[in-house]
TITOR-614945 format. One record per residue (C-alpha): residue in one letter; x negated, z, y negated. Coordinates in nm, 3 decimals, m for minus. Layout:
N
- A,X,Z,Y
...
! end
This chain:
184
- X,m32.025,12.328,m8.216
- X,m31.939,12.290,m7.861
- X,m31.553,12.281,m7.843
- X,m31.298,12.064,m7.954
- X,m30.936,11.970,m7.977
- X,m30.856,12.283,m8.202
- X,m30.995,12.554,m7.944
- X,m30.946,12.838,m8.128
- X,m30.743,12.738,m8.401
- X,m30.405,12.929,m8.439
- X,m30.163,13.036,m8.705
- X,m30.391,13.360,m8.746
- X,m30.687,13.107,m8.820
- X,m30.547,13.100,m9.215
- X,m30.688,13.394,m9.376
- X,m30.669,13.521,m9.737
- X,m30.968,13.756,m9.779
- X,m31.330,13.818,m9.666
- X,m31.214,14.114,m9.426
- X,m30.956,13.868,m9.222
- X,m31.200,13.568,m9.274
- X,m31.496,13.835,m9.068
- X,m31.206,13.986,m8.795
- X,m31.143,13.603,m8.744
- X,m31.510,13.521,m8.706
- X,m31.570,13.790,m8.482
- X,m31.268,13.702,m8.275
- X,m31.371,13.319,m8.219
- X,m31.734,13.456,m8.092
- X,m31.557,13.674,m7.830
- X,m31.313,13.434,m7.743
- X,m31.469,13.131,m7.729
- X,m31.848,13.231,m7.681
- X,m31.947,12.999,m7.988
- X,m32.001,13.016,m8.342
- X,m31.715,12.966,m8.567
- X,m31.649,12.676,m8.852
- X,m31.487,12.809,m9.129
- X,m31.350,12.584,m9.404
- X,m31.094,12.605,m9.683
- X,m30.728,12.565,m9.606
- X,m30.553,12.277,m9.774
- X,m30.180,12.260,m9.802
- X,m30.031,11.923,m9.746
- X,m29.955,11.657,m9.516
- X,m30.163,11.553,m9.214
- X,m30.262,11.173,m9.223
- X,m30.489,10.994,m8.968
- X,m30.637,10.643,m9.013
- X,m30.786,10.449,m8.740
- X,m31.066,10.211,m8.830
- X,m31.198,9.975,m8.576
- X,m31.504,9.716,m8.575
- X,m31.825,9.664,m8.627
- X,m31.915,9.443,m8.913
- X,m31.553,9.316,m8.957
- X,m31.315,9.625,m9.009
- X,m30.990,9.684,m8.969
- X,m30.802,10.015,m9.050
- X,m30.477,10.087,m8.896
- X,m30.146,10.200,m9.060
- X,m30.184,10.575,m9.162
- X,m30.024,10.801,m8.915
- X,m29.878,11.131,m8.980
- X,m29.866,11.442,m8.795
- X,m29.500,11.632,m8.843
- X,m29.374,11.949,m8.758
- X,m29.010,11.969,m8.826
- X,m28.895,12.294,m8.709
- X,m29.175,12.533,m8.801
- X,m29.099,12.887,m8.801
- X,m29.029,13.051,m9.142
- X,m29.401,13.125,m9.296
- X,m29.579,12.909,m9.053
- X,m29.862,12.639,m9.184
- X,m29.857,12.269,m9.091
- X,m30.164,12.280,m8.896
- X,m30.283,12.119,m8.602
- X,m30.343,12.432,m8.371
- X,m30.448,12.446,m8.024
- X,m30.092,12.541,m7.884
- X,m29.966,12.237,m8.125
- X,m30.189,12.012,m7.955
- X,m30.183,12.118,m7.556
- X,m29.862,12.310,m7.539
- X,m29.546,12.086,m7.456
- X,m29.294,12.338,m7.492
- X,m29.427,12.498,m7.809
- X,m29.441,12.123,m7.924
- X,m29.065,12.059,m7.861
- X,m28.990,12.381,m8.025
- X,m29.178,12.314,m8.343
- X,m29.045,11.940,m8.353
- X,m29.393,11.774,m8.309
- X,m29.410,11.410,m8.373
- X,m29.684,11.162,m8.477
- X,m29.528,10.870,m8.711
- X,m29.616,10.619,m8.982
- X,m29.713,10.783,m9.285
- X,m29.390,10.755,m9.541
- X,m29.645,10.606,m9.806
- X,m29.584,10.378,m10.093
- X,m29.777,10.025,m10.008
- X,m30.032,10.098,m10.261
- X,m30.125,10.432,m10.124
- X,m30.148,10.309,m9.779
- X,m30.404,10.052,m9.906
- X,m30.610,10.305,m10.063
- X,m30.588,10.550,m9.749
- X,m30.719,10.210,m9.532
- X,m30.984,10.109,m9.830
- X,m31.121,10.450,m9.840
- X,m31.137,10.530,m9.431
- X,m31.319,10.201,m9.410
- X,m31.557,10.292,m9.686
- X,m31.622,10.608,m9.514
- X,m31.670,10.455,m9.195
- X,m31.935,10.188,m9.317
- X,m32.093,10.505,m9.527
- X,m32.157,10.688,m9.199
- X,m32.258,10.414,m9.034
- X,m31.978,10.395,m8.769
- X,m31.920,10.130,m8.474
- X,m31.645,10.075,m8.239
- X,m31.369,10.282,m8.363
- X,m31.282,10.600,m8.515
- X,m31.020,10.816,m8.675
- X,m31.051,10.962,m9.045
- X,m30.820,11.292,m9.058
- X,m30.708,11.380,m9.417
- X,m30.511,11.606,m9.601
- X,m30.280,11.462,m9.863
- X,m30.160,11.717,m10.116
- X,m29.847,11.745,m10.312
- X,m30.008,11.614,m10.612
- X,m30.125,11.322,m10.464
- X,m30.506,11.421,m10.388
- X,m30.676,11.302,m10.073
- X,m30.921,11.534,m9.893
- X,m31.119,11.462,m9.575
- X,m31.114,11.710,m9.303
- X,m31.280,11.544,m9.058
- X,m31.403,11.196,m8.921
- X,m31.379,11.138,m8.552
- X,m31.609,10.883,m8.413
- X,m31.461,10.918,m8.075
- X,m31.091,10.986,m8.122
- X,m30.803,10.960,m7.809
- X,m30.717,10.628,m7.718
- X,m30.491,10.690,m7.449
- X,m30.165,10.499,m7.438
- X,m29.909,10.707,m7.653
- X,m30.172,10.869,m7.902
- X,m30.196,10.856,m8.242
- X,m30.496,10.597,m8.241
- X,m30.271,10.342,m8.001
- X,m29.965,10.395,m8.182
- X,m30.129,10.302,m8.491
- X,m30.248,9.997,m8.345
- X,m29.951,9.885,m8.188
- X,m29.781,9.954,m8.546
- X,m29.997,9.702,m8.648
- X,m29.933,9.465,m8.369
- X,m30.214,9.527,m8.150
- X,m30.077,9.597,m7.800
- X,m30.238,9.843,m7.578
- X,m30.412,9.642,m7.362
- X,m30.539,9.418,m7.627
- X,m30.664,9.694,m7.826
- X,m30.870,9.849,m7.484
- X,m31.026,9.459,m7.450
- X,m31.124,9.487,m7.810
- X,m31.288,9.828,m7.796
- X,m31.451,9.683,m7.494
- X,m31.562,9.330,m7.676
- X,m31.692,9.562,m7.959
- X,m31.901,9.766,m7.754
- X,m32.080,9.541,m7.566
- X,m32.107,9.298,m7.848
- X,m32.268,9.606,m8.079
- X,m32.611,9.531,m8.191
- X,m32.751,9.898,m8.320
- X,m33.072,9.660,m8.472
- X,m32.797,9.501,m8.732
! end
């Protein structure tokens, strides 16, 4: 893949049959001049968990993407427009916030995220994106080994919620990078 940030993802990306899938893939080829990636749509809450560390891992507070004013029939997906169009964000009530989960579920998201991080051999920091269904199932959507770390973005906000101020977060990332030994 050569694009990121939900390029090409729109409400029209959710299709229900092979004909519509073929149309959407052809659209992506024409629009973006790239291959298309298709995945099953999973109804549910979008939860992000930031993990930081090389050997000693810390998982931050699970963070949730919410859209409180979506139009009737629109799905809760992080479209390109939802990510990058500020006026659209205001209209749909887009916000990110600590996920409202019981303490046991928070621990489970954090435990699973650290386990995934280890299995994939990640270092420094990453963000694991999930769908959390109504019946309590967790689906990994993506593991992002280089998520946005800007001030007032999900990763930094989640760290702040855990008591790590932004400057300290950047310092920690620098220290982890400079002390990383790929031979370990």
